[in-house]
C-alpha positions as CSV (number, residue, x, y, z in Angstrom):
1,M,143.3,61.7,80.8
2,S,141.4,63.7,83.4
3,R,137.6,63.3,83.6
4,L,137.2,66.6,85.5
5,A,134.6,69.2,84.6
6,S,136.3,72.3,83.2
7,S,135.4,74.3,86.2
8,I,137.4,72.1,88.5
9,S,141.2,72.0,88.1
10,P,142.9,70.5,91.1
11,I,146.7,70.5,91.7
12,I,147.9,66.9,92.2
13,R,151.1,67.1,94.2
14,K,153.2,65.5,96.9
15,Y,152.0,65.8,100.5
16,H,153.8,68.3,102.7
17,E,153.9,68.4,106.5
18,D,151.8,71.5,106.7
19,D,149.0,69.6,104.8
20,E,148.3,67.5,107.9
21,E,145.3,69.4,109.2
22,G,143.7,69.5,105.8
23,W,144.5,65.9,105.2
24,V,143.0,64.7,108.4
25,R,139.8,66.8,107.7
26,C,139.4,65.6,104.2
27,R,139.7,61.9,105.3
28,V,137.2,62.4,108.1
29,L,134.6,64.0,105.9
30,A,135.2,61.5,103.1
31,F,134.6,58.5,105.3
32,L,131.6,59.8,107.2
33,D,129.0,58.2,104.8
34,S,131.1,55.1,104.1
35,A,131.5,51.8,105.9
36,Y,134.5,53.2,107.6
37,Y,132.6,56.1,109.3
38,D,134.1,55.6,112.6
39,N,137.7,55.0,111.4
40,V,138.9,58.4,112.6
41,Y,142.4,59.6,112.5
42,R,143.6,62.6,114.5
43,E,147.0,62.9,112.8
44,K,148.5,61.6,109.6
45,E,150.5,58.3,110.0
46,T,154.0,57.9,108.8
47,Y,155.7,55.0,107.1
48,S,158.9,53.1,107.8
49,S,159.2,52.0,104.1
50,K,159.3,54.3,101.1
51,S,155.9,55.9,100.4
52,I,154.0,57.9,97.8
53,E,151.9,60.4,99.5
54,L,149.8,62.6,97.3
55,V,147.1,65.4,97.8
56,A,144.7,67.0,95.5
57,E,144.4,70.8,96.2
58,I,142.0,73.5,95.1
59,D,142.6,77.1,96.3
60,G,144.9,75.9,98.9
61,A,142.6,73.4,100.4
62,V,143.2,69.6,100.5
63,I,140.1,67.9,98.7
64,G,141.7,64.6,98.0
65,L,144.4,62.2,99.1
66,L,146.2,59.0,98.3
67,D,148.9,57.2,100.3
68,V,151.0,54.2,99.1
69,E,153.5,52.3,101.1
70,C,156.1,50.8,98.9
71,E,158.0,47.5,99.3
72,D,161.7,47.2,99.3
73,E,161.5,43.5,99.5
74,P,158.7,41.4,98.2
75,Q,155.8,40.6,100.6
76,T,157.1,42.9,103.4
77,V,154.1,45.3,103.0
78,C,151.6,43.6,100.7
79,S,150.1,40.1,100.2
80,K,151.4,37.4,98.0
81,S,150.7,37.9,94.3
82,S,148.8,35.2,92.2
83,D,152.3,34.1,91.2
84,L,153.6,32.5,94.4
85,E,157.2,32.6,93.2
86,S,157.0,36.2,92.3
87,T,159.9,38.5,93.3
88,H,158.1,41.6,92.1
89,L,157.6,44.6,94.4
90,A,154.2,46.0,95.3
91,G,152.6,49.0,97.0
92,M,149.8,49.1,99.5
93,I,147.2,51.8,99.1
94,W,146.5,52.6,102.7
95,H,144.4,55.8,102.2
96,I,142.4,57.1,99.3
97,A,139.7,59.8,99.9
98,V,138.0,62.7,98.2
99,H,136.1,65.4,100.0
100,P,132.3,64.9,99.5
101,D,131.9,68.2,97.8
102,F,134.2,67.2,95.1
103,R,133.2,63.7,94.4
104,R,132.4,62.2,90.9
105,K,134.7,64.6,89.2
106,G,137.6,62.2,88.5
107,I,139.8,63.3,91.4
108,A,140.4,59.9,92.7
109,H,141.3,58.8,89.2
110,M,143.8,61.6,88.9
111,L,145.4,60.7,92.2
112,L,145.6,57.0,91.1
113,E,147.2,57.9,87.8
114,R,149.8,60.0,89.5
115,A,150.5,57.2,92.1
116,I,150.9,54.7,89.2
117,E,153.5,57.0,87.6
118,E,155.4,57.2,90.9
119,S,155.1,53.6,91.6
120,L,156.6,52.6,88.2
121,R,159.6,54.9,88.9
122,L,160.1,53.1,92.1
123,G,160.1,49.7,90.4
124,L,156.6,48.5,91.6
125,S,154.6,46.2,89.5
126,R,151.4,45.8,91.5
127,L,149.2,48.0,93.7
128,E,147.1,46.4,96.4
129,A,144.1,47.9,98.3
130,W,141.5,46.5,100.9
131,T,138.1,47.9,101.3
132,R,135.0,47.0,103.0
133,D,131.8,45.9,101.0
134,D,130.8,49.5,100.3
135,G,129.1,49.4,96.9
136,L,130.6,52.7,95.6
137,A,134.2,51.8,96.7
138,E,134.0,48.4,95.1
139,K,132.6,49.8,91.8
140,W,135.3,52.3,91.7
141,Y,138.2,49.9,92.1
142,L,136.7,47.6,89.5
143,S,136.3,50.6,87.2
144,Q,140.0,51.5,87.6
145,G,141.1,48.1,86.4
146,F,141.6,46.4,89.8
147,N,140.6,42.7,90.2
148,E,139.0,41.3,93.4
149,I,141.4,38.7,94.8
150,E,140.2,37.5,98.3
151,S,138.2,38.6,101.3
152,Y,137.4,38.0,105.0
153,Y,135.1,39.7,107.5
154,H,135.3,42.6,110.0
155,V,132.9,42.0,112.9
156,Y,131.9,44.5,115.6
157,I,130.4,43.0,118.7
158,D,128.8,44.7,121.6
159,G,125.9,44.9,123.9
160,K,123.7,41.9,123.9
161,E,125.9,40.3,121.2
162,M,128.7,39.9,123.7
163,K,127.8,36.4,124.7
164,S,130.1,34.0,126.5
165,E,130.4,31.7,123.6
166,V,131.6,34.5,121.4
167,I,133.9,36.6,123.7
168,N,134.9,35.3,127.1
169,S,137.3,37.0,129.5
170,K,139.5,34.8,131.8
171,I,139.9,37.7,134.1
172,P,136.9,38.0,136.6
173,E,137.3,41.8,136.9
174,L,137.5,42.4,133.1
175,K,134.2,42.6,131.2
176,P,134.4,43.2,127.5
177,I,131.9,45.8,126.4
178,S,132.9,46.2,122.7
179,V,135.1,44.1,120.4
180,F,136.3,44.5,116.9
181,A,137.3,41.1,115.3
182,H,138.5,39.5,112.1
183,Y,136.5,36.4,111.0
184,L,138.2,34.2,108.5
185,G,135.4,31.6,108.2
186,D,132.3,31.5,106.0
187,D,129.5,30.5,108.4
188,N,126.6,32.9,107.6
189,L,124.6,31.6,110.5
190,F,127.3,32.8,112.9
191,L,127.7,36.1,111.1
192,N,123.9,36.7,111.3
193,K,124.3,36.9,115.0
194,F,125.9,40.5,114.8
195,N,124.4,43.7,113.5
196,R,127.6,45.2,112.1
197,V,129.5,42.9,109.7
198,Y,131.5,43.9,106.8
199,K,133.2,41.9,104.0
200,C,136.7,43.1,103.7
201,I,137.9,42.8,100.1
202,R,141.4,42.8,98.6
203,F,141.8,44.4,95.1
204,D,145.0,44.2,93.0
205,L,146.1,46.2,90.0
206,A,149.0,45.2,87.8
207,I,150.8,48.2,86.6
208,E,153.7,46.7,84.7
C-alpha cells in the first residue's frame, strides 16, 4: 500500500537505543518549518506505559519516526472517546516526523500503517493525536482518515504583551519575561492581543 516512488525504499522498523541521535536530528529538522519550530528535544523521551516506537531508515539514516504511547487502562493516556462509557483502549501519537528531504513520498503513511498493525496486536481500538493549526499537518491527518474532535489554544506571551491584566507576579522580585499558556476560551478579541497563537487540534482515528 506504499505510495513511495520506486527510487525510495525505506525500512520501517522498531526504534533501537542507538537510533537516538538520528531520531533527535530527524525530529528537529522536520519541525523547523512547522508551527512547532522551537519545540526542540535534546534526547528521546521514554514512556512508562507500553509503546510503539518506529523509525523509517534509508542507508542507515533515520529519515522518519513515529511514537505511540499505549493505554493499559482506558483514559490513562488518551482523552475520552465519543462514547463516554467506552472501555476501549487507545494510543497517543506523541511524535510523527519525516526528514524534509524525504517528504511527500508516503513515508508518514507507511509509519502510520505499521503503527496501526502494532496497535491492533496490543488491543487498541483508537489512535489520538494533537497538532497545531498547521495546514499541511491538518490536511495529512484528515487524508489518513482521522476526524477532528476538539481544540483549544496555545498562546505565547512576551515583551510588550506581558501586561499586568494578562500575567501578574505576586512576588515583587520576580518579573515574567516570557510565558507559554493554554487558553480554553473562545474570545477572539483577547487572542488578538498576542502575536503568536495556535489552535491546538485533537484528531482521532478508529482502528477496529
